[in-house]
Backbone bond lengths (Angstrom), bond angles and torsions (degrees), N, CA, C in turn:
res aa  C-N    CA-C-N  psi(-1)  N-CA   C-N-CA  omega(-1)  CA-C   N-CA-C  phi
1 A - - - 1.431 - - 1.522 111.56 -
2 T 1.368 116.71 -36.02 1.468 120.87 177.42 1.503 112.17 -67.91
3 V 1.259 114.04 -38.54 1.489 118.86 178.85 1.535 110.52 -67.60
4 L 1.356 114.57 -40.08 1.452 120.72 179.08 1.563 110.38 -64.83
5 A 1.311 115.28 -47.03 1.484 116.72 177.25 1.478 113.44 -64.71
6 Q 1.286 121.11 -37.49 1.462 123.80 174.33 1.526 110.06 -59.59
7 S 1.348 114.07 -46.25 1.467 115.60 -179.28 1.532 111.77 -67.62
8 L 1.380 119.72 -35.11 1.508 118.69 178.27 1.579 110.04 -63.14
9 V 1.288 113.06 -41.29 1.515 120.31 -179.41 1.516 108.51 -64.19
10 H 1.373 118.61 -50.54 1.408 123.90 -179.36 1.520 111.67 -55.35
11 E 1.333 115.90 -56.47 1.445 122.39 -177.24 1.512 110.77 -68.41
12 G 1.303 119.08 -35.52 1.469 121.11 174.27 1.512 113.79 -61.29
13 L 1.284 118.19 -42.68 1.466 123.41 -179.98 1.618 107.18 -69.38
14 K 1.354 115.92 -37.35 1.439 115.62 175.76 1.482 112.41 -61.32
15 N 1.311 119.71 -40.53 1.444 125.81 -177.30 1.595 108.82 -69.06
16 V 1.322 116.85 -42.17 1.422 120.75 175.35 1.506 115.33 -59.37
17 V 1.311 113.15 -41.76 1.517 121.58 176.41 1.494 109.24 -62.24
18 A 1.328 116.56 -38.83 1.471 122.06 -179.50 1.465 112.97 -74.53
19 G 1.365 119.49 -7.08 1.464 120.54 174.14 1.562 113.66 115.09
20 S 1.331 118.09 3.32 1.399 118.23 178.25 1.542 113.18 -69.39
21 N 1.294 116.44 149.19 1.501 122.40 174.54 1.510 109.56 -69.34
22 P 1.365 118.89 114.13 1.425 118.47 179.82 1.532 118.29 -60.42
23 I 1.367 114.92 -29.19 1.486 120.93 179.86 1.533 106.40 -70.88
24 A 1.326 117.94 -44.77 1.491 121.22 179.40 1.544 109.06 -63.77
25 L 1.321 113.44 -39.09 1.566 117.28 -179.42 1.563 109.92 -62.52
26 R 1.354 111.37 -43.23 1.491 115.58 179.13 1.502 112.03 -63.08
27 R 1.376 117.28 -46.93 1.409 119.41 174.86 1.544 114.43 -56.00
28 G 1.281 116.52 -39.67 1.439 121.15 -178.41 1.584 108.39 -66.30
29 I 1.291 117.47 -41.56 1.470 120.95 -178.16 1.551 108.50 -67.57
30 E 1.349 118.92 -37.37 1.455 122.69 -179.95 1.491 110.00 -68.24
31 K 1.389 119.08 -40.12 1.509 123.95 176.49 1.541 107.68 -63.06
32 A 1.307 117.98 -44.35 1.464 121.25 -177.51 1.516 109.22 -63.28
33 A 1.354 115.96 -45.78 1.458 120.82 175.93 1.479 115.72 -54.91
34 E 1.360 114.14 -45.48 1.461 118.57 178.43 1.549 110.43 -60.93
35 A 1.384 115.33 -44.05 1.473 121.08 -174.71 1.550 106.39 -64.33
36 I 1.375 117.94 -40.90 1.402 119.71 -179.85 1.497 115.03 -65.84
37 V 1.360 114.09 -42.85 1.477 120.62 175.15 1.537 113.37 -58.98
38 K 1.344 112.69 -43.33 1.460 117.87 179.11 1.560 109.54 -65.59
39 Q 1.260 122.12 -38.71 1.418 125.90 178.21 1.587 111.71 -68.05
40 L 1.336 115.26 -41.69 1.415 118.65 177.28 1.577 112.95 -66.30
41 L 1.290 115.81 -35.47 1.483 120.45 177.18 1.514 108.36 -69.92
42 A 1.312 119.06 -39.03 1.434 123.19 179.75 1.550 111.74 -64.68
43 S 1.256 116.67 -37.29 1.470 119.65 -179.33 1.471 115.98 -95.07
44 A 1.392 117.41 -0.04 1.489 120.29 178.59 1.499 110.28 -66.96
45 K 1.282 115.34 151.50 1.391 124.31 175.39 1.517 113.22 -124.20
46 D 1.303 120.25 136.65 1.477 121.87 178.67 1.495 109.57 -64.31
47 V 1.296 116.08 141.27 1.456 120.06 175.04 1.491 105.62 -113.41
48 E 1.350 113.41 115.60 1.525 118.79 -168.21 1.541 112.53 -117.15
49 T 1.270 117.49 -42.65 1.457 119.54 -176.82 1.495 111.97 -83.20
50 K 1.354 114.63 157.01 1.438 120.12 175.27 1.504 112.90 -55.06
51 E 1.352 115.88 -39.42 1.441 120.26 -179.42 1.478 111.17 -65.07
52 Q 1.353 117.04 -41.59 1.483 120.00 179.97 1.533 111.93 -65.27
53 I 1.354 113.61 -40.94 1.455 120.22 176.73 1.517 108.10 -60.56
54 A 1.326 118.21 -50.56 1.482 118.08 -177.46 1.549 110.64 -61.66
55 A 1.339 120.47 -38.38 1.428 123.75 -179.48 1.558 109.77 -62.96
56 T 1.352 114.91 -47.47 1.462 120.59 -177.94 1.574 108.61 -66.46
57 A 1.297 116.96 -46.46 1.510 120.57 178.86 1.517 110.94 -62.35
58 T 1.325 119.33 -35.57 1.373 123.19 -179.88 1.539 110.72 -65.35
59 I 1.310 117.46 -41.95 1.486 123.40 178.68 1.514 108.11 -66.09
60 S 1.378 116.20 -46.41 1.523 119.42 -177.04 1.562 111.11 -60.98
61 A 1.436 112.39 -45.82 1.396 114.97 -176.29 1.545 113.97 -85.77
62 A 1.308 117.54 -12.85 1.490 123.21 -177.39 1.512 108.89 58.67
63 D 1.423 114.71 38.98 1.453 122.03 -179.75 1.490 109.36 -157.69
64 P 1.354 117.66 113.39 1.463 117.75 178.93 1.524 117.64 -59.19
65 E 1.380 115.10 -35.01 1.484 117.21 179.73 1.539 111.10 -65.68
66 V 1.313 114.60 -41.08 1.496 118.62 178.46 1.552 108.22 -66.33
67 G 1.287 118.27 -39.32 1.491 121.91 179.00 1.576 110.74 -62.48
68 E 1.273 116.60 -43.23 1.475 121.90 176.71 1.556 111.51 -63.80
69 K 1.343 118.51 -41.95 1.391 118.57 179.96 1.538 113.34 -69.07
70 I 1.300 115.36 -38.13 1.451 122.17 176.82 1.590 109.13 -59.09
71 A 1.358 114.65 -47.12 1.390 120.71 179.56 1.490 113.66 -62.11
72 E 1.351 115.88 -42.12 1.421 120.72 176.91 1.522 111.79 -64.74
73 A 1.304 118.11 -40.68 1.490 121.39 179.63 1.535 107.42 -63.35
74 L 1.258 118.69 -51.05 1.397 123.01 -176.43 1.547 115.76 -64.31
75 D 1.356 113.61 -33.90 1.445 119.81 172.23 1.490 113.91 -65.53
76 K 1.371 113.38 -38.03 1.485 119.28 -176.80 1.520 112.29 -74.67
77 V 1.337 120.39 -35.91 1.481 121.56 -177.73 1.496 112.63 -88.07
78 G 1.362 118.13 -22.27 1.466 119.04 178.25 1.528 111.13 85.08
79 Q 1.300 114.01 179.95 1.508 121.11 -171.10 1.535 111.45 -66.61
80 D 1.302 115.47 -34.27 1.513 120.69 -179.45 1.449 114.88 -94.50
81 G 1.342 117.99 2.21 1.468 119.50 -177.51 1.466 112.94 -80.93
82 V 1.322 118.54 175.29 1.481 123.31 -178.41 1.510 106.15 -126.17
83 V 1.307 114.67 135.47 1.437 124.27 173.44 1.503 111.32 -111.74
84 T 1.283 117.57 126.45 1.481 121.59 178.75 1.505 108.35 -115.15
85 V 1.314 117.04 132.54 1.492 122.52 178.89 1.456 109.01 -108.38
86 E 1.348 116.55 123.70 1.449 124.60 179.50 1.476 114.31 -121.56
87 D 1.260 122.08 144.04 1.495 126.16 172.31 1.545 104.99 -78.20
88 N 1.337 113.38 147.29 1.457 117.93 171.22 1.524 105.98 -144.78
89 N 1.337 115.73 175.72 1.453 122.42 -178.65 1.506 113.27 -92.38
90 K 1.349 117.33 4.71 1.432 120.23 -176.90 1.535 110.11 -90.12
91 F 1.264 118.11 155.49 1.443 124.09 177.29 1.536 109.13 -83.87
92 G 1.301 119.08 134.69 1.493 120.58 177.30 1.467 111.55 98.15
93 L 1.346 114.90 -175.24 1.506 124.85 -178.83 1.497 107.32 -112.43
94 D 1.337 113.78 137.39 1.415 119.11 173.25 1.565 110.71 -131.80
95 L 1.286 116.44 148.28 1.405 122.92 172.89 1.481 113.67 -114.50
96 D 1.310 120.79 128.48 1.460 127.02 176.02 1.495 106.10 -121.75
97 F 1.354 115.07 131.80 1.511 121.58 -179.66 1.488 106.52 -111.78
98 T 1.374 115.98 135.17 1.381 126.29 176.94 1.509 108.19 -113.40
99 E 1.313 120.67 115.44 1.435 125.39 176.14 1.501 107.22 -78.94
100 G 1.330 118.63 146.35 1.480 121.14 -179.73 1.480 109.72 86.92
101 M 1.376 109.76 -145.76 1.447 118.63 -174.61 1.534 110.96 -116.01
102 R 1.336 115.84 150.58 1.435 120.76 177.11 1.470 106.99 -131.03
103 F 1.356 116.00 141.01 1.462 121.84 -179.83 1.520 108.25 -116.37
104 D 1.433 111.83 141.47 1.417 116.15 173.60 1.484 113.53 -67.47
105 K 1.287 114.07 -36.17 1.507 118.52 176.86 1.494 107.09 -103.05
106 G 1.306 114.42 150.48 1.455 119.18 -174.10 1.487 111.75 -99.11
107 Y 1.294 116.02 -156.14 1.444 125.71 -178.27 1.514 108.19 -65.98
108 I 1.351 113.60 150.78 1.497 119.85 -175.41 1.561 112.21 -77.45
109 S 1.289 114.40 -31.76 1.478 118.66 177.89 1.567 112.41 -128.89
110 P 1.330 115.85 143.21 1.474 118.31 -179.31 1.550 111.02 -66.18
111 Y 1.248 118.55 -10.89 1.470 123.48 -179.86 1.556 108.69 -74.51
112 F 1.343 115.62 -16.22 1.516 116.45 177.58 1.539 113.64 -85.43
113 V 1.291 118.91 4.37 1.454 124.13 179.06 1.520 109.61 -61.31
114 T 1.321 119.32 131.32 1.468 121.30 174.39 1.516 109.91 -103.66
115 N 1.262 120.99 -23.27 1.508 121.64 176.03 1.455 108.72 -126.09
116 A 1.336 115.17 106.75 1.433 121.23 -177.69 1.554 118.05 -65.77
117 D 1.419 111.82 -27.55 1.451 116.09 178.74 1.561 114.96 -62.87
118 D 1.281 117.35 -40.77 1.427 118.79 -175.72 1.566 109.48 -117.35
119 Q 1.321 118.91 11.61 1.422 124.79 176.87 1.537 114.31 52.72
120 T 1.303 116.09 45.20 1.462 120.76 178.28 1.496 109.87 -114.59
121 A 1.361 111.80 161.38 1.488 117.77 177.76 1.520 104.60 -124.16
122 V 1.362 116.18 109.16 1.433 119.46 -177.52 1.589 107.86 -121.94
123 L 1.345 111.34 130.91 1.477 116.20 -179.42 1.502 108.01 -118.59
124 E 1.282 118.11 138.20 1.491 124.65 176.48 1.476 110.97 -98.48
125 D 1.350 116.56 117.98 1.469 122.05 174.62 1.560 113.10 52.07
126 P 1.411 115.15 54.72 1.424 118.52 -177.74 1.539 114.29 -82.81
127 Y 1.293 116.93 160.37 1.438 122.17 159.46 1.483 106.51 -72.74
128 I 1.365 113.42 146.32 1.486 116.76 -179.98 1.471 111.75 -124.25
129 L 1.273 116.78 125.30 1.467 123.33 179.61 1.564 101.47 -105.16
130 L 1.277 115.48 115.30 1.489 122.75 179.86 1.498 109.43 -117.69
131 T 1.308 114.97 121.82 1.482 119.12 -178.59 1.497 108.20 -144.74
132 S 1.359 114.15 143.32 1.438 117.61 177.93 1.605 111.83 -86.25
133 G 1.323 114.98 -5.82 1.470 117.08 177.96 1.477 114.11 -98.24
134 K 1.333 114.88 -168.41 1.447 120.09 172.66 1.450 112.96 -92.51
135 V 1.333 116.32 152.16 1.477 122.95 171.58 1.488 105.53 -109.07
136 S 1.347 115.33 111.10 1.501 115.50 -176.34 1.498 115.00 -122.50
137 S 1.265 116.42 -32.38 1.503 116.91 -174.43 1.522 109.16 -108.07
138 Q 1.352 117.24 162.25 1.426 125.49 177.32 1.559 107.61 -58.41
139 Q 1.338 115.81 -41.25 1.443 124.41 -178.69 1.529 110.16 -54.15
140 D 1.329 118.04 -34.83 1.459 120.98 -178.14 1.505 112.70 -64.46
141 I 1.331 117.57 -26.58 1.425 117.26 -171.35 1.590 113.17 -127.03
142 V 1.320 117.80 -0.28 1.522 120.80 -171.52 1.510 109.16 -62.37
143 H 1.391 118.72 -46.56 1.446 120.57 -174.09 1.557 109.63 -67.59
144 I 1.344 117.22 -42.98 1.419 121.03 -179.67 1.565 108.98 -67.17
145 A 1.302 119.20 -40.26 1.400 121.26 179.30 1.554 111.08 -61.19
146 E 1.320 118.27 -38.93 1.451 119.22 179.01 1.506 114.06 -67.45
147 L 1.327 115.97 -37.40 1.447 121.24 174.58 1.562 112.58 -64.58
148 V 1.338 111.79 -41.71 1.532 114.22 177.93 1.446 114.24 -65.83
149 M 1.408 117.00 -38.92 1.467 121.49 179.58 1.513 109.26 -60.84
150 K 1.324 119.35 -42.49 1.444 123.22 -178.63 1.506 112.29 -63.04
151 S 1.392 116.10 -34.48 1.431 121.48 -172.07 1.607 110.25 -79.11
152 G 1.342 113.28 -31.58 1.439 120.05 -175.79 1.546 114.26 84.05
153 K 1.377 114.67 1.03 1.522 116.89 179.97 1.489 107.10 -91.30
154 P 1.318 116.38 161.59 1.413 123.34 178.71 1.589 110.98 -77.51
155 L 1.307 115.75 167.47 1.438 121.91 -177.88 1.573 111.71 -127.30
156 L 1.235 119.88 120.87 1.408 122.97 172.96 1.572 109.16 -102.88
157 I 1.350 114.14 123.32 1.485 118.79 179.75 1.540 108.80 -106.99
158 I 1.289 116.67 119.86 1.510 121.47 178.07 1.530 103.00 -113.29
159 A 1.288 117.99 112.02 1.409 123.97 -178.11 1.488 111.14 -145.90
160 E 1.396 114.07 163.29 1.422 120.82 176.78 1.486 110.98 -54.01
161 D 1.404 113.12 -43.98 1.488 122.98 177.67 1.521 108.95 -160.92
162 V 1.311 115.71 151.58 1.461 121.03 169.21 1.473 105.65 -126.16
163 D 1.317 115.04 116.44 1.559 119.44 -176.12 1.544 107.48 -149.63
164 G 1.285 111.83 -159.34 1.510 117.38 -178.57 1.531 111.08 59.55
165 E 1.324 117.34 -146.93 1.426 119.51 -176.29 1.544 111.75 -81.83
166 A 1.335 120.56 -8.45 1.429 126.00 173.87 1.503 115.76 -64.80
167 L 1.374 114.05 -38.75 1.495 117.54 -179.17 1.507 112.73 -68.06
168 P 1.406 116.95 -52.82 1.442 114.67 178.65 1.550 116.06 -61.06
169 T 1.300 113.99 -28.89 1.492 119.70 176.04 1.510 108.13 -65.00
170 L 1.310 119.58 -49.91 1.485 119.82 178.58 1.487 112.98 -62.16
171 V 1.341 117.19 -41.41 1.480 121.02 178.17 1.511 110.33 -63.03
172 L 1.262 121.44 -44.31 1.429 124.63 -175.15 1.570 109.00 -67.58
173 N 1.319 116.80 -37.38 1.471 119.63 177.79 1.488 109.83 -69.41
174 K 1.308 118.33 -33.68 1.487 121.21 178.49 1.506 109.85 -69.71
175 I 1.346 117.65 -45.49 1.457 122.34 -179.82 1.534 111.16 -62.58
176 R 1.286 117.91 -40.01 1.442 123.04 -177.96 1.522 110.31 -76.81
177 G 1.344 117.90 -12.94 1.477 120.99 -176.82 1.540 113.50 76.56
178 T 1.289 114.48 17.60 1.497 119.21 175.94 1.518 110.60 -62.43
179 F 1.285 119.13 -47.19 1.513 123.41 170.65 1.527 104.89 -159.62
180 N 1.376 112.90 150.67 1.486 121.61 -179.69 1.510 106.88 -86.71
181 T 1.313 115.61 127.92 1.423 121.90 -179.49 1.508 112.17 -141.42
182 V 1.286 116.66 153.33 1.449 121.45 174.94 1.562 105.98 -141.04
183 A 1.325 116.77 131.40 1.513 118.72 179.01 1.562 105.12 -115.37
184 V 1.281 117.67 134.06 1.404 124.48 178.98 1.554 110.87 -129.74
């Protein structure tokens, strides 16, 4: 792809210097790209089995070991799973699987930590409050907090932000042991 892009730029500049209309040239490149994408989609084949995934990944990575690891990872997480690739200082390829959910950002307050040794917040079978908005006032959480306290189960709050009087209220309840909560 990089070689193709470099060639398009190089040849395009050559044509502009020779007097071609740059706007017409751009339109031509866009039409060609659309036609190529259409043709690629028409000739594409679904890759469904672990063996097909391994073969495709091996070709893409130019490495059979990488292809097998990719196939193993995709087979393990399933069609709706997520695979994250990370560099490390170790030699070789390792697969680590995380059950449940994983967040790129962590807890909002260090008071939500459940394991002081590794500074993690782990909840077992929590209720989950999921909102696309902010949780700012006590009124936003008071009814849910009462229900959670009665159940004895922990509460995970996933929100755009938790601030205002809601955050200290949650932290205080966590510290007092009223109910276990984590906001992310």
